[in-house]
C-alpha positions in Angstrom: 85.6 82.5 76.1 84.6 84.6 73.1 87.5 84.7 70.5 86.0 87.8 68.9 86.0 89.6 72.2 89.7 88.5 72.8 90.8 89.9 69.5 88.9 93.2 70.1 90.5 93.5 73.5 94.0 93.3 71.9 93.1 95.9 69.3 91.6 98.4 71.7 92.8 100.4 74.7 91.0 99.1 77.8 90.2 101.5 80.6 88.8 101.0 84.1 85.8 103.2 85.0 84.4 104.1 88.4 80.6 104.8 87.9 79.3 108.0 89.4 76.9 106.1 91.6 77.4 106.2 95.4 75.7 102.8 95.8 78.2 101.0 93.5 81.7 100.3 94.9 83.1 98.3 92.0 85.0 99.5 88.9 84.3 98.2 85.4 86.5 97.7 82.3 85.5 99.1 78.9 87.0 99.3 75.4 88.0 102.6 73.9 86.9 102.7 70.3 89.8 103.3 67.9 88.3 106.6 66.7 88.6 107.9 70.3 92.3 107.1 70.5 94.2 109.9 72.2 91.0 111.5 73.6 90.7 109.2 76.7 93.1 109.6 79.6 93.3 109.1 83.3 90.4 111.2 84.8 88.4 111.6 81.6 84.6 111.8 82.3 82.7 109.2 80.3 79.3 107.6 80.0 79.0 103.8 80.1 76.3 101.2 79.6 75.9 99.6 83.0 73.1 97.0 83.0 70.0 98.6 81.5 71.2 102.2 82.0 73.7 104.6 80.8 75.5 106.3 83.6 78.4 108.7 84.0 81.8 107.9 85.5 85.5 108.6 85.6 88.4 106.7 84.0 90.5 105.7 87.0 93.0 103.4 85.2 94.2 103.1 81.6 95.7 100.3 79.6 94.4 97.7 82.0 94.4 93.9 81.5 90.9 92.6 82.3 90.0 89.0 83.0 90.2 86.8 79.9 86.7 85.5 80.1 84.9 88.9 80.2 83.2 90.4 77.1 83.9 94.1 77.2 81.6 96.8 76.0 82.8 100.0 74.4 82.5 103.4 76.2 79.3 105.0 75.2 80.4 108.6 75.2 83.3 110.9 76.2 81.8 113.7 78.3 84.8 115.8 79.0 88.0 116.5 81.0 88.0 115.3 84.6 90.3 115.3 87.6 94.0 114.5 87.2 95.6 111.3 88.2 97.2 113.0 91.2 93.7 114.0 92.4 92.3 110.6 91.8 95.0 109.0 93.9 94.3 111.6 96.6 90.6 110.7 96.4 91.4 107.1 97.0 93.4 108.0 100.1 90.5 110.2 101.3 88.0 107.3 100.9 90.0 105.4 103.5 90.8 108.4 105.7 87.1 109.4 106.1 85.6 105.9 105.9 83.7 106.4 102.6 82.4 103.5 100.6 83.9 104.8 97.4 86.0 107.7 96.1 82.8 109.0 94.3 82.0 111.9 96.7 85.5 113.2 96.4 85.7 112.9 92.6 82.4 114.7 92.3 83.8 117.6 94.3 87.0 117.5 92.2 85.1 117.6 88.9 83.9 120.7 87.1 80.3 121.7 87.6 79.9 121.9 83.8 81.4 119.5 81.3 84.7 120.7 79.9 85.3 119.5 76.4 88.9 120.8 76.2 91.3 122.9 78.2 92.3 126.5 77.3 96.0 127.5 76.9 98.0 127.9 80.1 98.2 131.3 81.8 101.2 133.5 81.4 102.5 135.9 84.1 103.1 139.5 83.2 106.0 139.5 85.7 107.3 137.4 88.6 106.3 138.1 92.2 109.2 138.8 94.6 109.3 137.0 97.9 107.6 138.6 100.9 109.6 141.2 102.8 108.1 139.7 106.0 110.8 137.3 107.2 108.4 135.4 109.5 105.9 134.8 106.7 108.6 133.9 104.1 110.1 131.5 106.6 106.8 129.7 107.1 107.2 128.4 103.5 110.7 127.1 104.1 109.7 123.8 105.8 106.2 122.5 106.0 103.6 121.8 106.9 103.5 125.1 108.9 100.8 126.8 111.0 101.3 130.5 111.0 99.6 132.2 113.9 98.6 135.7 113.0 96.3 138.1 114.9 92.8 138.7 113.7 93.6 142.2 112.3 96.9 141.0 110.7 97.5 141.7 107.0 97.4 138.5 105.0 98.8 140.0 101.8 102.4 138.9 102.6 101.2 135.3 102.8 99.6 135.5 99.4 102.8 137.2 98.0 105.1 134.6 99.5 103.0 131.7 98.0 102.8 133.4 94.6 106.6 134.0 94.6 107.1 130.2 94.5 105.1 129.6 91.4 101.4 128.7 91.0 99.8 128.5 94.5 96.6 126.9 95.6 94.9 129.3 98.1 92.0 128.1 100.1 89.7 130.6 102.0 86.9 130.2 104.5 84.5 132.5 102.6 83.7 133.3 99.0 84.2 137.1 99.7 87.7 136.5 100.9 88.6 134.2 98.0 87.4 137.0 95.6 89.5 139.6 97.3 92.6 137.4 97.2 92.0 136.7 93.5 91.7 140.4 92.7 94.9 141.1 94.6 96.8 138.4 92.6 95.5 139.7 89.3 96.6 143.2 90.1 100.0 141.8 90.8 100.2 140.3 87.3 99.5 136.7 88.4 96.8 135.0 86.2 94.2 133.6 88.6 91.5 131.0 88.4 88.7 131.5 90.9 87.3 128.1 91.7 84.8 126.6 90.7 84.1 128.8 87.7 87.7 128.8 86.7 88.1 125.0 86.9 89.3 124.6 83.2 91.8 127.5 83.6 93.2 125.8 86.8 93.6 122.5 85.0 95.3 124.1 82.1 98.0 125.4 84.4 100.0 128.6 84.7 97.6 130.2 87.1 97.1 130.7 90.8 94.0 128.9 92.0 91.8 130.5 94.7 88.6 129.2 96.2 86.8 127.9 99.2 86.6 124.3 100.6 86.0 122.4 97.3 89.0 124.1 95.7 91.4 121.8 97.7 90.5 119.2 95.1 91.2 121.4 92.1 93.2 119.9 89.3 96.4 121.9 88.7 99.3 121.3 86.4 102.1 122.0 88.9 101.1 123.5 92.3 104.0 125.3 93.9 102.5 125.8 97.4 99.2 125.3 99.2 97.8 127.9 101.7 94.7 127.4 103.9 93.5 130.7 105.5 91.7 130.5 108.9 92.4 126.8 109.4 90.4 126.8 112.6 87.1 127.8 110.8 84.5 125.0 110.9 83.4 125.8 107.3 86.6 124.0 106.2 85.0 120.7 107.2 82.3 119.0 105.1 79.2 118.5 107.2 77.8 115.7 105.1 79.5 112.3 105.1 82.3 111.8 104.3 83.3 114.5 106.7 86.6 115.5 105.1 88.5 118.6 106.3 90.4 121.0 104.0 93.4 121.1 106.5 94.1 117.4 106.3 93.5 117.1 102.6 95.8 120.1 102.0 98.6 118.7 104.2 98.4 115.3 102.5 98.3 116.7 99.0 101.3 119.0 99.7 103.2 116.0 101.1 102.6 114.0 98.0 103.6 116.9 95.7 106.6 117.8 97.8 105.5 121.5 98.1 105.0 123.8 101.1 101.7 123.8 103.0 101.0 126.8 105.1 98.0 127.1 107.4 97.1 130.4 108.9 94.9 131.2 112.0 94.7 133.6 114.9 93.9 130.5 117.0 95.3 127.3 115.6 93.3 124.2 116.3 95.0 121.4 118.3 94.8 119.2 115.2 96.9 121.8 113.3 99.3 122.2 116.2 99.8 118.4 116.2 100.5 118.2 112.5 102.3 121.4 111.6 105.3 123.5 112.8 104.1 126.6 114.7 105.4 130.0 113.6 104.3 133.1 115.5 104.6 136.8 114.9 106.4 139.1 117.4 104.5 139.0 120.7 103.9 142.7 120.8 102.7 142.8 117.2 100.3 139.9 117.9 98.8 141.7 120.9 98.3 144.8 118.8 96.3 142.8 116.2 93.7 142.0 118.9 91.1 144.6 119.9 90.6 146.0 123.3 88.4 143.7 125.4 86.1 144.8 128.2 84.8 142.1 130.5 81.5 142.6 132.3 81.6 140.3 135.3 77.9 139.4 135.8 78.4 137.7 139.1 78.3 141.1 140.8 75.1 142.2 139.1 71.5 141.5 139.8 70.9 139.9 136.4 67.3 139.2 137.1 66.7 142.9 137.2 69.2 143.9 134.5 68.3 141.0 132.1 71.0 140.9 129.4 72.2 144.5 129.6 75.1 145.2 131.9 75.9 148.9 132.8 78.8 148.8 130.3 76.4 147.7 127.5 73.9 150.4 128.5 76.5 153.1 128.2 77.6 151.9 124.8 74.0 151.6 123.5 73.3 155.2 124.5 76.4 156.5 122.8 77.0 157.0 119.1 79.0 153.8 118.7 78.0 151.2 116.1 77.0 148.2 118.3 76.5 144.6 117.3 75.0 142.4 120.1 75.4 138.6 119.8 73.1 136.1 121.5 73.1 132.6 120.0 69.7 131.1 120.3 70.5 127.7 118.8 72.2 125.0 121.0 72.7 127.2 124.0 73.3 125.6 127.4 70.7 125.9 130.2 72.8 127.4 133.0 72.6 127.1 136.8 74.0 129.7 139.2 74.5 129.7 142.9 71.9 131.9 144.7 74.5 132.9 147.3 77.8 133.6 145.5 76.4 133.7 142.0 79.1 131.4 140.5 77.9 129.2 137.6 77.5 125.5 138.4 80.2 123.7 136.4 81.6 120.2 136.1 84.5 119.6 138.5 86.0 117.2 135.9 85.8 119.0 132.5 84.5 122.5 133.4 81.4 122.3 131.2 77.9 123.4 132.3 75.9 121.0 134.4 72.2 120.5 134.5 69.8 119.2 137.2 67.6 116.4 135.8 66.3 115.6 139.3 66.4 116.8 142.8 69.4 114.9 144.0 72.3 115.4 141.6 74.0 117.6 139.0 75.0 115.9 135.7 77.5 117.1 133.1 76.3 116.9 129.5 79.9 116.7 128.1 81.5 113.9 130.2 78.6 112.5 132.2 80.1 113.1 135.6 77.7 113.6 138.5 77.9 115.3 141.8 75.6 116.5 144.6 73.6 119.7 144.3 76.2 121.8 146.0 78.0 125.0 144.9 81.7 124.1 144.4 82.6 127.7 145.4 80.7 128.4 148.6 79.0 125.1 149.5 75.4 126.5 149.2 72.7 124.1 148.1 70.6 126.8 146.6 70.9 126.9 142.8 68.8 128.9 140.4 68.3 128.8 136.6 69.9 131.7 134.8 67.2 132.4 132.2 68.5 133.9 129.0 65.6 135.7 127.3 66.0 136.2 123.6 62.5 137.0 122.4 62.4 140.6 123.5 66.1 141.5 123.3 65.6 143.7 120.2 62.6 145.5 121.6 64.3 146.0 125.0 67.5 147.3 123.4 65.5 149.7 121.2 63.6 151.1 124.2 66.9 151.4 126.1 68.7 153.3 123.2 65.7 155.2 121.9 66.3 154.2 118.3 65.6 151.2 116.0 67.5 148.0 116.3 68.1 145.6 113.4 67.7 141.9 114.2 69.8 139.4 112.2 69.6 135.6 112.2 70.7 132.9 109.8 67.1 132.8 108.4 67.1 136.5 107.4 68.2 137.7 104.0 67.0 141.3 104.1 69.3 144.0 103.0 71.0 145.6 106.0 70.4 149.4 106.2 73.7 151.2 105.7 72.8 153.9 108.2 71.8 151.4 111.0 73.7 151.7 114.3 72.4 149.0 116.5 72.1 145.3 115.8 71.2 142.2 117.7 71.4 138.6 116.4 72.9 135.2 116.4 76.5 134.7 115.2 75.1 135.1 111.6 75.4 138.8 112.3 79.2 138.4 112.4 79.1 137.2 108.8 76.7 139.8 107.4 78.0 143.0 109.0 81.4 144.3 107.7 82.4 146.7 110.5 81.5 147.8 114.0 82.8 149.9 116.8 81.8 147.4 119.5 80.7 143.8 119.4 79.0 142.7 122.6 78.5 139.0 123.5 75.4 139.2 125.7 75.8 135.8 127.2 79.3 134.4 126.4 78.8 131.6 129.0 76.4 129.9 126.6 79.5 129.3 124.4 82.1 128.7 127.1 80.2 126.0 129.0 78.5 124.2 126.1 78.6 120.4 126.3 80.6 120.1 123.1 84.2 119.0 123.7 85.4 121.8 121.3 83.4 124.5 123.1 86.4 126.6 124.1 87.8 126.6 120.6 84.4 127.4 119.1 83.9 130.2 121.5 87.3 131.7 120.7 86.5 131.4 117.0 83.5 133.6 117.6 85.7 136.2 119.3 88.1 136.1 116.4 85.4 136.8 113.9 84.1 139.7 116.1 87.6 141.0 116.4 87.8 141.4 112.7 84.8 143.6 112.6 86.2 146.1 115.1 89.9 145.9 114.1 93.1 145.9 116.3 93.9 148.0 119.3 94.9 151.1 117.3 91.6 151.1 115.6 89.7 151.9 118.8 87.2 149.0 118.4 86.2 147.0 121.4 84.8 143.6 122.4 82.4 143.5 125.3 82.2 140.1 127.0 79.3 139.6 129.4 80.1 136.5 131.5 80.0 134.9 134.9 83.3 133.2 134.1 85.8 136.0 133.8 88.8 133.7 134.6 87.9 131.3 131.8 90.9 130.7 129.4 88.9 132.0 126.4 88.2 135.3 128.1 91.8 135.6 129.2 93.1 134.7 125.7 91.1 137.5 124.2 92.1 140.0 127.0 95.8 139.3 126.4 95.7 138.5 122.7 97.3 135.1 123.5 95.4 132.1 122.0 98.0 129.7 123.5 96.1 130.1 126.8 93.2 128.2 125.2 95.3 125.6 123.4 97.3 124.7 126.6 94.2 124.3 128.7 92.4 122.4 125.9 95.4 120.1 125.5 95.2 119.0 129.1 91.5 118.6 129.0 91.5 116.5 125.8 94.2 114.3 127.1 92.4 113.7 130.4 89.1 112.8 128.7 90.6 111.2 125.5 89.1 113.5 123.0 90.6 114.4 119.6 93.4 114.9 118.8 94.6 112.8 121.6 92.6 110.0 120.0 91.1 109.5 116.5 87.3 109.5 116.7 84.2 108.6 114.6 80.5 108.7 115.3 78.1 106.2 113.9 74.3 106.8 113.7 71.3 105.8 111.6 69.0 102.8 111.3 71.9 100.5 110.3 74.3 101.7 113.0 73.5 98.9 115.5 74.4 96.3 112.8 77.6 98.2 111.9 78.7 98.5 115.5 78.0 94.8 116.2 80.2 93.8 113.2 83.0 96.1 114.4 82.8 94.8 117.9 83.0 91.2 116.6 86.5 92.0 115.2 87.6 92.2 118.8 90.2 94.9 118.1 92.2 95.7 121.3 93.0 99.4 120.4 89.4 100.3 119.2 86.9 101.5 121.8 83.2 101.7 121.2 81.0 103.7 123.5 77.2 104.2 123.3 74.6 104.4 122.2 73.9 107.9 123.4 70.8 109.4 121.8 71.2 106.9 118.9 74.9 107.6 118.3 78.0 105.5 119.0 81.5 106.9 119.5 84.4 104.9 118.1 87.9 105.9 119.1 91.4 104.6 118.5 95.0 105.8 119.3 95.4 107.2 115.8 93.7 107.5 112.4 95.6 104.5 110.9 94.1 102.2 113.5 90.7 103.8 113.4 90.4 104.0 109.6 91.8 100.5 109.1 89.2 99.1 111.5 86.3 101.0 109.9 87.5 99.8 106.5 87.3 96.1 107.6 83.6 96.3 108.4 81.1 95.4 105.6 78.5 98.1 105.2 75.0 96.9 106.2 72.0 97.9 104.1 70.0 100.8 105.4 70.8 104.4 106.4 74.2 104.8 108.0 76.0 108.0 108.9 79.7 107.4 109.6 81.4 110.7 110.6 85.1 110.7 111.1 86.5 113.6 113.1 83.1 115.0 114.3 83.4 118.7 115.3 80.1 119.2 117.1 80.2 116.4 119.6 
């Protein structure tokens, strides 16, 4: 033991630092030089000497007692203010919940994009915000967590008002545009507001409402009074990269730890939200009015080979003066089969997804793997034909049909949209880039309804919700046109009646029967090191953990709940090599 090191340790504050290195899972202890006394606290961003390098990191514990036989080095530099202790503890929980090796990915998200040397003074309200006059909205904040089901055209201002009346809210939006609109509304109401991430320092200083998108759920705040997540169902709330954390679950856990209300809003709450939150709904008549008029073009009764993607209803709209947006998703669409006799689509008898025909003798479901003979379930015919969904000439065909130009929009386009354009065709990206329409037509809704993903129905309804916001509610005169061979599908019926519970009830039964989330907790493992990881997990011989696969290089791991699943994943030592471990996969 070094006596000098021991005396230095007693004279200096010792802090524990987590290096900002995803490959390092350990923390290290460092001395705080006396001249820095009072400047280093929990969460402070520092630089340390680690081996031959200087790297960044976060102070994750202060006034620690390191082992007696360790010679401690001093901190190399104070970089700036970092996440609060509350956020650090939340990141530790998230590391377990989404099977990350370290809390580093979460602390990176929780840190300012630029170093913050010091915080400004706290914000001061010009006047207090009164509670919302909408009793349903105000009641949603009384006991949480709550999922507030509001129609696509519903006004969300009462939700913002109710949250701001409680103090400094944390408001999380699906898009940057929406976050900016909410921030402007709060500022006009006299509420100082920090728009995340640019307003990171103002948020940490306190006295402000914090508004942002996904990353803002990790914002450091002095005293959050409520947490709101708008459009809880939207997939942008989940991180696509690993760890695959979700705003909804982080928000609920953070609100629980803080003891504040957590309100999720959605026109179509996910089953995960319905499992974790109290459901509050608007008046049934008001909810119906917040959905647009829906026209269903039943394509079973048409000669689609001759009419291609244009039903008579679509032709009439295209030749009118209505602003029309046609949606045809090209990526990930299902190859559909239809009966040559009765024209019904060939679907799985078990889970209702589309089936394909890999050979001459059987039909196979891509979602659940069930097989059956090549026979139409509706009329018994053995003659099935491929329903070919042409996309290459849709714009040209529509232009020829309408006699005027058609604008094509895909995710790869960044061209300015002409303000005087009337006709559009594109993927779902068009729903994000166009701000209003008279009619949104889904040229082939069956691509979405019968996709092999277990969340296909929820994802299809989410597209209809986004389209509904472009055309407005029933009083606005806008319409959705759904071209489909499945007019009785619960998604179509939910849109027709403005009743998303039709989807959630059908999905609940389906997920329970096939043991899909949220009936179980699930993770997917892939990558070069996946076989080694799965082998180590299987060696634990855990009764409640099921491993299925591989399927196209991916294993599915499921358990009765996240406690069992995440505890099991946490027990497995990570092998070297590339490994993707996705908890709560949304695109399976």
